[in-house]
C-alpha positions as CSV (number, residue, x, y, z in Angstrom):
1,M,8.0,-40.4,4.2
2,S,6.2,-37.3,5.3
3,R,8.0,-34.2,6.6
4,I,6.7,-32.9,9.9
5,V,6.4,-29.2,10.5
6,D,5.7,-28.4,14.2
7,G,4.0,-25.0,14.8
8,R,2.8,-25.7,18.3
9,G,3.5,-23.1,20.9
10,L,4.1,-20.3,18.4
11,E,2.2,-17.1,18.1
12,P,0.4,-16.2,14.9
13,P,1.4,-15.6,12.2
14,Q,4.5,-17.9,12.8
15,P,2.7,-21.2,12.3
16,F,1.1,-19.9,9.1
17,E,4.5,-18.7,7.8
18,L,6.2,-22.0,8.7
19,A,3.5,-23.9,6.8
20,M,3.7,-21.6,3.7
21,D,7.5,-22.0,3.7
22,A,7.2,-25.8,3.8
23,L,4.6,-25.8,1.0
24,M,6.9,-23.8,-1.2
25,D,9.6,-26.5,-0.9
26,L,7.2,-29.5,-1.2
27,P,7.8,-31.4,-4.4
28,K,4.9,-32.8,-6.4
29,G,3.8,-36.2,-5.1
30,Q,5.3,-35.5,-1.6
31,S,3.4,-34.8,1.6
32,L,3.9,-33.0,4.9
33,T,2.3,-33.2,8.3
34,L,1.6,-29.9,10.1
35,L,1.1,-29.9,13.9
36,L,-0.7,-27.0,15.4
37,D,-2.5,-25.7,18.5
38,R,-5.6,-24.6,16.7
39,M,-7.4,-25.2,13.3
40,P,-5.8,-22.9,10.7
41,H,-8.9,-21.9,8.7
42,P,-7.0,-19.3,6.5
43,L,-4.4,-22.0,5.6
44,L,-7.1,-24.5,4.7
45,R,-8.7,-22.1,2.3
46,I,-5.4,-21.5,0.6
47,L,-4.8,-25.3,0.3
48,D,-8.2,-25.7,-1.3
49,R,-7.6,-22.7,-3.6
50,D,-4.2,-24.0,-4.7
51,G,-5.2,-27.6,-5.3
52,Y,-3.5,-29.3,-2.4
53,K,-5.1,-32.4,-1.0
54,H,-5.4,-32.3,2.8
55,E,-7.0,-34.0,5.8
56,S,-7.3,-32.5,9.3
57,R,-7.9,-34.2,12.6
58,I,-7.8,-33.2,16.3
59,R,-5.8,-35.8,18.2
60,D,-6.7,-37.1,21.7
61,D,-4.0,-34.7,23.1
62,G,-5.7,-31.7,21.5
63,V,-3.1,-31.2,18.8
64,V,-4.4,-30.3,15.3
65,E,-2.7,-32.6,12.8
66,I,-3.0,-31.7,9.1
67,S,-1.7,-34.0,6.4
68,I,-1.0,-32.1,3.1
69,L,-0.2,-33.7,-0.2
70,N,1.1,-31.8,-3.2
71,P,-0.6,-33.8,-6.0
């Protein structure tokens, strides 16, 4: 089961900080879903750099949903 981290409605850098805190606690083989108001390009670069697998999509309601797996 994926943990959900909801960063909608927060001002930067709060969503980024929430995501980083969640990643620090994410065990190998586990995933989390991040909900945001906008695409977090700096976070996506960090995920790529650190070897996390991730998929992003913009839902019909405009929410950015990012699924992150710690391989």
